[in-house]
N, C-alpha and C positions, 0 to 999 in steps of 0.2 A: 373618690366621691367627695363633694364639697358640702360642707355645713355651715350655712350662711349665718346662723347666729345660736348662741346657747347661755344658758342660764343654770346655775347650780348652787343650792343651798346646804350648808353642813351647819348641823345642830349639835353644838358642843356639849359635854357631859354635865357643864353646870347650866344647861339651859341658853345659853348665848348662841347667836347665830352668825355665822357669816354668808353672803350672798356676792357670787361673782356675775357678770355678764361680758360678753362679749358679741361681736359681728352685728350683722343686719336682722332684724324681724322681718324686714319687708324689702327683699333684694332691688327691687325695680324703682323704688323711692329712694332708698339708701336710709332707709329709718331705721334706728337702733335699738339693740334689744335693751329694755329695762326691767327692773326687778318686777314690775306688772305686768310684763307680755304674757299674754296667756300662751301654752303649747299644748298640742295634743300629746297626751302621754302613751296613747297607743299600748302596743303589745307589752310594755312594760309591767303592767299589772297581772299579767297571766303568770310571771313569776311569783310574785306575791300572793295570787289565790292559789295556785299549785301548793306553795310554802304552808300556805294556811288550811289548806283541806288535810295535807300530810299531818301537818300538827293536831289537827282534829281527831284524825285516824289515832295519832300517838296516844293520844288522850282518852281514845276509848268512845269518841262521841259519834264516830260513824267508822265505816271501812270503804275502802275505794273500792268493793266489789258490792256495796249497795246499790240496789237498782235505784234509778232517779224516782221513780213512783214511792219511794219510802220519805223522801224528802218535798218532791212537788208531785202530788198524785194527780192533777189536773192537766199536767204537761202531756201533749200527745205523744205517744207511743213511749210514755216513762217507763213501763214495764220491762221494756226491752233493751232499754240502755242504763248501763252502769256508770259510776263516777269515773271508773278507770276509764273508759271510753270516753267520757268528756275529757279528762286529763290527755289522753294520747291522742284525740282527733279522729277517734274511729267510733264515732256515734252514729255518723252519718247525716248530722243535722245539718240543712243549709246553713251559709253564713249570712246573717241579715245585712252585710254591708254591700252583698252582692245583689241587693234587691235596688233596680232604678230608682224606685220610688223612695226609699230609704237615703239614697244619695242626693236627690233634689232635696229632700225636707233637709238633710244636713247640709247643704249649700245655702239653703235660705236662711239657714240661724246657725251660722258657723259657731257661735260662743255658747250655744244652749247646751245644756247639761242634761243629758238624755237618762231616765231611769229605765230599768229593765221592762216595767211595764210598757214603757214607750217602744222600745225597740224589739222586744219579743213579736208583735203582730207583724213586722216586716220579714219574718223567716219564712222562706219557701219551702217547696216540697223537699224532703230528704232527698240526699244525692244517691245515698245507696243504704242498704239494710245495717241497722246496728252491729258492728262488728265484723263486716264484711268488706272493709276497706280503710282507706286513709284519705282525710281532706281538711285542710285547715279551716277553721270555723270560729269566729269571735263568738258565735252563739253558744258553745261550749263553756266557755268561760264566764258569759252572763249567767248561766244557770249554775256554775260551780259557785257562784258569788252568792245566788240566792241560797243555796244549800248551806255555804259557810255560815249566812246569816242565822239560818233555821239551826243547824246544829250547836254552832256558838253561842246563840241567844244576844248577839249584838251586831249592830250594823258593820257589814262589810268594812268601811271606812276605819 
C-alpha cells in the first residue's frame, strides 16, 4: 500500500507542539502536504467514540445495554437498538455513506463539515433486524457520538 502523504502533530506536556509533514497531498500534480492540508480522519474517530462511551459507562452515566431510545427517543426503531449493538455494528442500521445521494453531496463539497443532523437523513432502510446480523455502519458511531454528548453533557469534540 502506498500512502502518498502524511501529517502528524505531537502536543508536548508543556503545551508546545511539533508538526511534521511528508509526501504528496495531490499525487497527480505533485502538490506537497503542508500543515494546512485537510485530511479526512475517517474511522479513527470510532476508537475515540467507543472509548468515550465506555468511560461514560464506567462513570455510571450510561450502560452499554441502554436502549438507544433512552438517549435518542425520536430515532426510528431506537427502542430495539442498544448501545452495545451500535458499538458492535449489530444494530442493522444502514450506513449513510452507502447512499448514492450522500456520496454525490459529499463530492460537491469535499471540505464541508457535516453535522449529525445533516447526515442522518441519508440513512437508508435497515439492513437487518437489530441484533440479527453484523454490518459495518458509520451511522452507528454518529449516533454514539450524540449519545456521548447527552450523557456527558458536553460536545463530542
